Structures are given as structure tokens and as C-alpha cells.
C-alpha positions as CSV (number, residue, x, y, z in Angstrom):
1,X,15.4,40.0,49.2
2,X,14.7,39.6,52.9
3,X,14.7,36.2,54.7
4,X,15.7,34.3,57.7
5,X,17.0,30.9,58.8
6,X,14.4,28.5,60.2
7,X,15.0,25.3,62.1
8,X,13.2,22.0,61.3
9,X,13.1,20.7,64.9
10,X,12.6,17.1,65.9
11,X,10.1,17.0,68.7
12,X,10.4,13.9,71.0
13,X,7.5,13.0,73.2
14,X,5.7,9.9,74.6
15,X,2.8,8.1,73.0
16,X,0.8,8.1,76.2
17,X,0.4,10.4,79.2
18,X,2.3,10.1,82.4
19,X,4.4,11.6,85.1
20,X,7.8,12.7,84.0
21,X,10.3,10.9,86.2
22,X,13.7,12.1,84.9
23,X,15.1,14.2,82.1
24,X,18.7,13.3,81.2
25,X,19.6,16.2,79.0
26,X,19.4,20.0,79.1
27,X,19.3,22.8,76.5
28,X,22.5,23.0,74.5
29,X,23.6,19.4,75.0
30,X,24.9,17.4,72.1
31,X,23.3,13.9,71.8
32,X,23.8,11.0,69.5
33,X,21.3,8.7,68.0
34,X,20.0,6.2,70.6
35,X,21.1,8.3,73.6
36,X,18.5,8.3,76.5
37,X,16.6,11.6,76.8
38,X,13.8,11.2,79.4
39,X,11.7,8.6,81.2
40,X,8.1,8.6,82.3
41,X,6.7,6.5,85.1
42,X,6.4,2.9,84.1
43,X,4.7,1.2,87.0
44,X,1.4,0.6,85.2
45,X,3.2,-0.7,82.1
46,X,5.4,-3.1,84.2
47,X,2.3,-4.5,85.8
48,X,0.6,-4.9,82.5
49,X,3.6,-6.7,81.1
50,X,3.7,-9.1,84.0
51,X,0.0,-9.9,83.7
52,X,0.4,-10.5,79.9
53,X,3.4,-12.7,80.6
54,X,1.4,-14.8,83.1
55,X,-1.5,-15.2,80.7
56,X,0.9,-16.3,77.9
57,X,2.6,-18.9,80.2
58,X,-0.8,-20.2,81.2
59,X,-2.0,-20.6,77.6
60,X,1.3,-22.3,76.6
61,X,0.9,-24.8,79.5
62,X,-2.7,-25.5,78.5
63,X,-1.7,-26.2,74.9
64,X,1.2,-28.5,76.0
65,X,-1.1,-30.3,78.4
66,X,-3.6,-31.0,75.6
67,X,-0.9,-32.3,73.3
68,X,0.3,-34.8,75.9
69,X,-3.0,-36.4,76.8
70,X,-3.7,-37.3,80.4
71,X,-1.1,-38.4,83.0
72,X,-0.5,-42.0,83.9
73,X,-2.3,-41.8,87.3
74,X,-5.4,-40.4,85.6
75,X,-5.3,-43.2,83.0
76,X,-5.0,-45.7,85.8
77,X,-8.0,-44.3,87.6
78,X,-10.0,-44.6,84.4
79,X,-8.9,-48.2,84.1
80,X,-10.1,-48.9,87.6
81,X,-13.5,-47.3,86.9
82,X,-13.8,-49.2,83.7
83,X,-13.1,-52.5,85.6
84,X,-15.9,-51.6,88.1
85,X,-18.3,-50.8,85.3
86,X,-17.6,-54.1,83.6
87,X,-18.2,-56.0,86.8
88,X,-21.5,-54.2,87.4
89,X,-22.5,-54.9,83.8
90,X,-21.7,-58.6,84.2
91,X,-23.7,-58.7,87.4
92,X,-26.8,-57.0,86.0
93,X,-26.7,-59.2,82.9
94,X,-26.6,-62.4,85.1
95,X,-29.4,-61.1,87.3
96,X,-31.5,-60.5,84.3
97,X,-30.9,-64.0,83.0
98,X,-31.8,-65.6,86.3
99,X,-35.0,-63.6,86.7
100,X,-36.1,-64.5,83.1
101,X,-36.1,-68.2,84.1
102,X,-38.1,-67.4,87.3
103,X,-40.6,-65.4,85.2
104,X,-41.0,-68.3,82.8
105,X,-41.7,-70.6,85.7
106,X,-44.2,-68.2,87.2
107,X,-42.4,-67.5,90.4
108,X,-41.7,-63.7,89.6
109,X,-43.9,-61.1,88.0
110,X,-43.0,-60.0,84.5
111,X,-42.8,-56.4,85.7
112,X,-39.6,-57.2,87.4
113,X,-37.9,-57.9,84.1
114,X,-38.3,-54.3,82.9
115,X,-36.3,-53.0,85.9
116,X,-33.5,-55.6,85.3
117,X,-33.4,-54.8,81.6
118,X,-33.0,-51.1,82.4
119,X,-30.2,-51.9,84.9
120,X,-28.4,-54.0,82.4
121,X,-28.6,-51.3,79.7
122,X,-27.4,-48.7,82.2
123,X,-24.3,-50.6,83.2
124,X,-23.5,-51.4,79.6
125,X,-23.7,-47.7,78.7
126,X,-21.4,-46.9,81.6
127,X,-18.8,-49.3,80.2
128,X,-19.0,-47.7,76.8
129,X,-18.6,-44.3,78.3
130,X,-15.5,-45.2,80.2
131,X,-14.0,-46.9,77.2
132,X,-14.5,-43.7,75.2
133,X,-12.9,-41.7,78.0
134,X,-10.0,-44.1,78.1
135,X,-9.4,-43.8,74.4
136,X,-9.6,-40.0,74.6
137,X,-7.1,-39.9,77.5
138,X,-4.4,-41.6,75.5
139,X,-4.9,-39.9,72.1
140,X,-4.3,-36.2,72.0
141,X,-5.1,-36.2,68.3
142,X,-8.7,-36.6,69.2
143,X,-8.7,-33.1,70.7
144,X,-7.4,-31.3,67.6
145,X,-9.9,-28.5,67.8
146,X,-9.1,-27.8,71.5
147,X,-5.4,-27.8,70.7
148,X,-5.9,-25.4,67.8
149,X,-7.9,-23.1,70.1
150,X,-5.2,-23.2,72.8
151,X,-2.6,-22.4,70.2
152,X,-4.6,-19.4,69.0
153,X,-5.0,-18.2,72.5
154,X,-1.2,-18.6,73.0
155,X,-0.5,-16.4,69.9
156,X,-3.0,-13.8,71.1
157,X,-1.4,-13.7,74.6
158,X,2.1,-13.4,73.0
159,X,0.9,-10.4,70.9
160,X,-0.7,-8.9,74.0
161,X,2.7,-9.3,75.8
162,X,4.6,-7.7,72.9
163,X,2.2,-4.7,73.0
164,X,2.6,-4.3,76.7
165,X,6.4,-4.4,76.4
166,X,6.2,-1.9,73.5
167,X,4.2,0.5,75.6
168,X,6.7,0.1,78.5
169,X,9.5,0.9,76.1
170,X,7.8,4.0,74.9
171,X,8.0,5.4,78.4
172,X,11.8,5.8,78.0
173,X,12.6,7.7,74.8
174,X,16.0,8.0,73.1
175,X,17.3,10.5,70.5
176,X,16.2,9.4,67.0
177,X,19.1,11.4,65.4
178,X,22.4,13.0,66.2
179,X,21.4,16.5,67.3
180,X,21.7,19.4,69.7
181,X,19.1,19.8,72.4
182,X,17.3,22.9,71.3
183,X,14.8,23.1,74.1
184,X,13.4,21.1,77.0
185,X,9.7,21.8,77.5
186,X,9.0,19.8,80.7
187,X,10.8,19.2,84.0
188,X,10.9,16.1,86.3
189,X,7.7,15.7,88.3
190,X,5.4,17.4,85.7
191,X,2.5,15.6,84.1
192,X,3.0,15.1,80.3
193,X,0.0,14.7,78.0
194,X,0.0,12.0,75.4
195,X,1.9,13.1,72.3
196,X,3.2,16.3,74.0
197,X,6.9,17.0,73.1
198,X,9.3,16.9,76.0
199,X,12.5,17.6,74.2
200,X,13.1,19.5,70.9
201,X,16.2,18.4,68.9
202,X,18.0,20.4,66.2
203,X,19.9,18.0,63.8
204,X,23.0,19.6,62.2
205,X,21.4,19.7,58.8
206,X,17.9,20.7,59.8
207,X,18.1,24.4,58.9
208,X,16.4,25.9,55.9
209,X,16.4,29.4,54.4
210,X,13.0,31.1,54.0
211,X,12.8,34.3,52.0
212,X,10.3,36.3,50.0
213,X,10.5,37.0,46.3
214,X,8.6,39.9,44.8
215,X,6.1,39.0,42.2
216,X,8.1,40.4,39.2
217,X,11.1,38.2,40.1
218,X,9.1,35.1,40.7
219,X,10.1,33.5,37.4
220,X,13.7,33.4,38.6
221,X,12.8,31.3,41.7
222,X,12.9,28.0,40.0
223,X,13.3,24.7,41.8
224,X,17.0,23.9,42.1
225,X,18.1,27.5,41.4
226,X,21.0,28.8,43.5
227,X,20.9,31.9,45.7
228,X,23.6,33.6,47.6
229,X,23.3,34.4,51.3
230,X,24.7,37.2,53.4
231,X,24.4,38.1,57.0
232,X,26.3,39.3,60.0
233,X,28.9,36.6,60.8
234,X,28.1,34.4,57.8
235,X,31.1,33.1,55.9
236,X,31.7,34.6,52.5
237,X,30.3,32.8,49.6
238,X,27.4,31.2,51.5
239,X,24.7,29.8,49.2
240,X,21.5,27.7,49.1
241,X,19.4,25.9,46.5
242,X,15.6,26.5,46.2
243,X,13.6,23.4,47.1
244,X,10.1,24.9,47.4
245,X,8.1,27.9,46.1
246,X,4.8,28.8,47.7
247,X,1.8,28.8,45.3
248,X,0.1,31.4,47.4
249,X,0.9,35.1,47.3
250,X,1.4,37.2,50.4
251,X,1.2,41.0,50.8
252,X,4.0,41.3,53.3
253,X,6.6,38.9,54.8
254,X,5.1,37.5,58.1
255,X,8.3,38.0,60.1
256,X,10.3,40.9,58.6
257,X,8.3,44.0,58.3
258,X,9.3,47.2,56.6
259,X,7.6,50.3,55.2
260,X,8.9,49.6,51.7
261,X,7.7,46.0,51.5
262,X,4.3,46.5,53.0
263,X,2.6,47.2,49.7
264,X,4.4,44.6,47.6
265,X,3.1,41.2,46.6
266,X,5.6,38.5,47.5
267,X,5.9,34.7,47.4
268,X,7.5,32.7,50.1
269,X,10.4,30.5,49.0
270,X,12.4,27.9,50.9
271,X,16.0,26.9,50.1
272,X,18.4,24.3,51.4
273,X,21.7,26.0,52.5
274,X,25.0,24.5,51.4
275,X,26.4,24.9,54.9
276,X,23.5,24.7,57.5
277,X,25.9,24.6,60.4
278,X,26.9,28.2,59.7
279,X,23.4,29.5,60.4
280,X,21.4,30.0,63.5
281,X,17.6,29.6,63.8
282,X,15.8,32.9,63.4
283,X,18.9,34.6,61.9
284,X,18.0,37.4,59.4
285,X,19.4,37.0,55.9
286,X,19.8,38.9,52.7
287,X,19.2,36.7,49.7
288,X,20.2,37.3,46.0
289,X,19.8,35.3,42.9
290,X,23.2,34.2,41.7
291,X,22.7,34.9,38.0
292,X,19.8,36.0,35.9
293,X,17.6,33.2,34.6
294,X,18.9,30.6,37.0
């Protein structure tokens, strides 16, 4: 049966578009997992991270300020305002009392009392207002809803910062596996679209054998069945195990064409080689079933 070796490449790209600043590898290099491959421009991501960090610090400061209550000078200022309001309330109450006697004696019109009552009530309300502000300034627990809102804003800004930092980290990509650099699709200075691969990696075990079984022999192509491989330069005794059989028939292999196979009905089969390092991508192979019924 005719077949070939095919590589299952690992394509490494960026999650967002950008200008390719530097490529640290070239075709044929051997890289290890975590080794730096390339970097895209990060100026926009750095600025976004700085802005997110500033918003997070502001939210944290606001939450801390709400938990502490007001500062001592602010509380002292409220005390002074409260003292003034109490003095004004005392004065307006005394004025109302004096005018009441004069009204009773007939020296002042009764209309004047309405103005004095309103002034007394106004000053008393001002005292109560400042007393409430004074209590609120010293008790942070009274602002529990504001504190909860500030804490939620802090968490949101922290998540926003983490997202900005993640996006910045995605601009510099490292090798996800130990591999050989199979190809480099872009060069420094080029614009790379979002998701477009920049480097293609070939892990040492990422080769598979793809061959084509005639319809009369399909029953022998069972999952797990062993096949022998032969090719120019392949070590003797090379083998592979079938891991997938196509459910769809084909009238000719899509890569290897011959006059004899053009009229035959075949099924594509994939097998995992026992020694993938001995094969090269695209290498033509002859495949045979090891024993009948296997």
C-alpha cells in the first residue's frame, strides 16, 4: 500500500494583531518548552496595564477611606459648626420667648411670632443635621453599602488589570513544547493578523503515517493493528499501529497518483509510528499488514 509521513505541526501565533518586533528563532532550531519565540509590539498593552493599575489603586484608596471614617480635622470642623448651630438655636429660642411676652402685652404684632417660630425651627433642624453628620463621620459602619460598592469596584478593577496584563503577556510567545522549528512564516517588521501563526513547531513525536487501503483489504485495517513500514533510508523493522480509519471512501489517494490506483476504491488510514524520529514529513512510504487478520 502507498502512504507518506505527515507532520502534526504546532502553530504558535498571537491572540491579537500587531507589529512583529522580533523573531528569536529560525527554521531548523531546536527549542525547549518555555523558550522565547517572538515578540509583538506591546506599547498599547503597557499603557492599558498602567491605566488599569491606576484605577485599581484609586478604588482601593476609596474603599480604605470609607472604612476609616473622616479624618480628625474634618471631625473637628463639624464640631465647630455644631457649636455655632447650637448657639444660633439658643439665640432664636430666646428671641421667640421675649417676643411672646411683648405680643401678650400688646407691644408687638402677632405676625412677628410666625417669623421667630420659623427661625427657631430652622436653627433646631440645623443642629440635628450637624449631629447626624458628626455621628456618620465617626462611624464607618453606617456606610456599609458604600463600602460594599467600593469593594466591588476594587475587584472589578483588579480583574481589568489582570486582563490587561494577560494581553500584554500574549504579545511575547514561548514554545509550548520541546520541538524543532519547522517554519517561520513572518519576519520582524511585518504586520501579523490576530490568530495568524508566526512559528510552526514540529514536536519529536508529532509524525503520523497516512496510507490508503483498498476496499477488499479494509477488514484488516482494524484499530490497533500493526503495519510494517519501508522506505529509502528507513531503519529495518519500522512499524506503526493504526489509530484511525476514514469512514469515507476515495477513488484515488490525494497525494500519490499512479495509473494502477486511479480506478481503485481506497480508504485513508492513519497510524502512529513506533519510531517517529526516523521519518521526515512528506516522506513516501510502503505499508504492509504484518499478518493476516491483525
